[in-house]
N, C-alpha and C positions, 0 to 999 in steps of 0.2 A: 475418838471421832465417831459421829453417828454413821451407821452403815447406809450407803446409798443403794436404794432398791435396784435390782437388776431388771433391765427392760430388754425387749427384743431388739429394738432399733431406737437410737436417739430421735427426739422430736425434730421434725422438719422446722426450719427457721421461717417464721412468718412475722408480719408486722404486728405490732401490739396496739390493740384498739380499746379505748376506755368505754366501758358500758356501765354507767351509773357508778356504783360503789366498788366495782371490780374491773379487771382487765380480761380480755380474750385475746389469745394469740401470744406470740413472742415466748417469753419464759414463764408466763402465767400458767398455773395448773389448768388442766382440761376441765371444763365446767359441764354440769349436767342441767339440761333444760326440760321443761314440760309445758303443757298448755292447759289452761282451765277449760272445763266442759260446761260450766255454768253460763247462762246468758250474761253478757257483760253488763247489761242494763241492771241486773240484780246485783247491786254493789255489795251488799252484805254477804250474799252467798259466794260471790267471787272472791272477796277478801278472806272468807272462811276457808275456801279451798286453797288459796295461796298460803294461808297459815299452815294448813295440813301438808302442803308440798314442802314448805320451808322446814317443817319439823322432820320430814322424811329425808332431808338432805339436798333438796333442789336448790340450785344456785341462781337460776334465771327462769322467769315465767313469761309465757306469751299469752295474750288475751285476744280473742277475735273481735274485729270491728267491722261487722257487715252493714251497720246502719248508722244514721246520724245520732240516734239515741245512745248507741254504744260509744260513739266518739265523745259524746257529752258526759259519759260516765268516767272517762279516763282520768281527769284531773284528781278525783278523790282516790281512785284505785292506785294511781302512780304515787301519790303522796303517802298513802297509808301502808302500801306493800313493804314488807321487810326485805324483799329482794328485788333486784332490777326488773322492771316490767317492759316487755316489748309488745308494741301494738302490731297486730297482724292485719295488713291492709290488702284488699283486692278490689278491683273495679273502679274505685273512686279515689283519684289522686288528692282530692280536697281533704280526705280523712288523714292523709299523711301529715299535712300541715296542722290539723287539729291535734294529732297525736304528739307532734313536736311541741306545740304550744302547751299541751297538757302536762308536760314534764316527764313523759316516758323516757326511759333510759335509751331505748332503741326502737326502730320501726322496721318491720319486715315488709318489703315491697316485692310484688310478683310482676315482673315486666310483661309476662305473657298474657295477663288479663286486666291490665290497667290501660284504659283507652288513651291513646296518644301519650303513652308514658314517656317516650324519648323526648317529646317536646317540652316536658316539665322537669327534666333532669337538672337543669341549671337552677331553677327555682328551689327544687327540693334540696339540692346540695348546699345552697346558700342558707336556707332556713335551718338545716341540720347543723351546719358548721357554726352558725351564729349561736345556736342553743347548746352546742356541745353534745349533740345526740348522734349515736351511731346508727348505721343502717345495715340491714342484711339483704342482699340481692338473692331472693329465694326462687330459684328455677325449679319447676316441677314437671315431671313427665306428663301429668294430666292437664297441664295448662300451658303448653309450649306455644310459641308464636306460630300462626298459620303458615308463614313463609318458610319456617324451618321444618315444619311437618311436611310441606310440599317438597322441600329440597331433599330431605332424608327418608321420607316415606313413613316414618314412625319416630317416636322419641328415643333415638339411639343415644349412646354416650357422647358421640361426637356432636349431636344436635344440642344436648344439654350444655355442653362445654362452650359451644359457639355462642349460645344465647348469653351465658354468664359472662364470658370474656368481652362480648360486645357492650353489654350494659356497664361492666366495670370500666371499660375504656371511656365511656361517656362521662361518668362521674370524675374520673381522673383528669379528663380534659378540662374540667371545671375546678381542678385543684383540690378535689375532695377525696380523701383516702381513708376515712374512718368507717370502713365497712368490711363485712365478711361476706362469704358466698356459700350457698348450698346448691347442690345439683341432685335432687332426690328422685328416686325411681323405686317402684315396688319390687323390682327384680334385683336381688343383691348383687348378681354378677354385673349387670349393666351399671348399677350404682357404684360399685367398686371401680370399674373401669373408668367411669366418668370422673371420679375424684382423683384417681391416679393421673389422668390426663390433665385435669385442672391444676393439680399441685405442681406440674411442670411449667405452667404458663405464667405464674406470678406468685407473689409472696402474701397473698390474701389469707387471713384467718378463715379456716373452713369449718362450717357447721355440718356435721355428719347426720344423716338420717335416711332410713329406708321408709319411704312414704307408704301409707296404707299397708303396713306390715301384716295386719291381720289380728285375730284373737290372741289371747295372752301367750299360749304355748307356741303357736306358729310364729307370731311376731317376735317373741324372745329369741327363737332359733335364728330367724332371718337377721335380726339386728346383731346378735352375738357373732354370727359368721361374718357379716359385712364389716362391722366395727372392728372385730378382731383382726381381719385382714389388713384394714387401713391403719389402725392404731399400731399394729405390729410393724408396719412400714414407717411409722413416725408421722403419719398423716392424720390430721384432725385436731381441732382446738376446742370445740364444744360439741356436745352430742345431745340428740333427742331421740329416745326410743318411742316409736309410734305404735301404740297398742289399742285394740278395741277392749279397753279395760280401764278401771279408775286411774287417773293420772299418777297417783302415788305409786302404783305398780310400775309405771314407766321409770320413775326415779329409782326405785329399788333395783330394777334390771340394769339401768345405766350405771349406777354406782357399782353393782356387782361386776359388770364388764370391766370397768376401770380398775377395780381392786384385783381382779384376776390377772391383769396385765401389769400390776405394780405401778399403775398410774395414779392411784389413790392408796394411801396407807390402809391396810386391811384392818377390819374390826374383828369380830368373832369369826373364826374359820373352823369348821368341823371337818376333820379329815377322817373319813370312815370307809371301811372296806365294803365292796358290793355284796359280800357274803358268798359262800360257796358250800360245798359238801363238808369242808373242814370245820365250819363254824359250829360252835357248841353253845351259842347264845343267839337270841333274836336281835341281830345287829340293826335291823330297820327300826324297831321300837326303841332300842337303846340309843341310837344316834338321834332320833327325833326327840326323845325325852330330854337328852342333854342339850340339844339346840333350843328347845322350848324353855328349859330352865335357865339358860344363859343369854337369852335374847336381849336382856336389859343391859348387858355390859356395853360400855362405850369405848373401851380401850382395845387395841389389837392383841388378840390372844388366839393361839392355835391349839385346838384340842383334838387328839387322835382317839377314835373309838374303833377298836379292832376286835374281830370276832375269834381270832385264834392266835397261836404263838408263832406262826410262820412269818408274817410281815409285822405283827404287832409290836414287838420290841424295837424293830428298826424304825417304824413310823413314829412310835412314841418318843424315840430318841431325838427326832427332828422337831418335835412339838414342844410347846411350853408345858403341856399336861397331856396325859394319855392313859388309856387302859388297854390291856391285852386280856381278853376274857376266855374262859374255858373251864370245864370241869366244875361248874357251879360257883366260880369265884372270879375275881378280877385283880390283876396286878396293876396298881396305880403308879404311874411314872411321872416325875417332874424333871424336865430337861434330860430325859433318858435314864434317870436313876430311879430304881424301885424304892418307893417310900413306905408302901404297905400293901397287904393283900386283904381284900374284903370279900364277903359273900356277895353273890350276884345281886341280891336284893338291895345291897348298899352301894352299888356302883354309881348310880345316878346321883344320889345325895352327896356322896363323897366327892365326885368330880365337880359338882356345883360348888360345894364348900371350898375346895382347893382352888378352883378358878376364881372365885370371889376374893379369896385371900391374895392370890397372885395379882389380880386386878387392883386391889387396894394398895399394893406396894409399887405399882407402876406410876410414873409421873403423869399428872393431868395434862390435857391438851395435846396428846400425842398424835392425834389424827390430823393429816394435812387438810388444808382448805384453800379455796381460790384466793388469789392475791387481792387484798383489800387496799383501796386507796385511802390513805390517811387524810 
């Protein structure tokens, strides 16, 4: 029997929502989203970026629709995109209907900045239901309803949740249930508290995000901390890492977070020591060289790169392949067994050759993927 990956906490049970060719929520795998940065009106550039995101492992893509011209570009983008497209709507409710008619898999609506949004919920629900389009109620700290800002004084976790639950109830009153919710904030602590509160109020699929997380390093840390806390509690059905960086970087970080928590099957994993006074080899260069040489592998493989004999043999024993280095040579391990000792200059090419041999013997298609609708 295949081994079931160990997780911190089982997933919270949520309703399952169809989004184009896949599902979000329920027992479907947690998906990774990103958002294009090209003008949506530039159809070719947008489709090119979507192709790059898809190649990086992105499951769902969102495109901005700030103008009528953007809305008019949606039919071609939705038709040609290899992954489900979500139209991101603000201010103009009419664009919601255009996105639905365009064949988008989903529409993100922001109740805080769509004028008279609540008056149009019935129309939106009917149009989405008739077309089989999912929605996301996307509540943001930066665009909360004025009445809630007045009530709470600032965009607290309670304010975000109250906004989301109110809007959810309006759609449910119209018999529409094919939607998820996000309650994003730039502060990971507020964001985590909001999602924990929201998870206790209903079974909606939850889209996790720290909004305006910042440049790559800062945003990665914020997202990893927040997502790790929530996903570790079993909360979250789809994620978007928001970085001031190319969208492909968002996907890489999102996948890395999921793999670190065993919520996606891992690919190449380098286990390397931080180095210390015991090290008799340049561990930093060695680990980076091995990672670079194996980045093309598409199957899950763990490689241990250790700089001395204290932890080296033990780590190598837990890895598919490893090396314990010292005294100008390296002991090469496979599944904990020493297969050869090579000079230091041959460690990297030997590890690469052995890793490629192991990978070639592994069955194809071993990495998990979002549930696809046949």
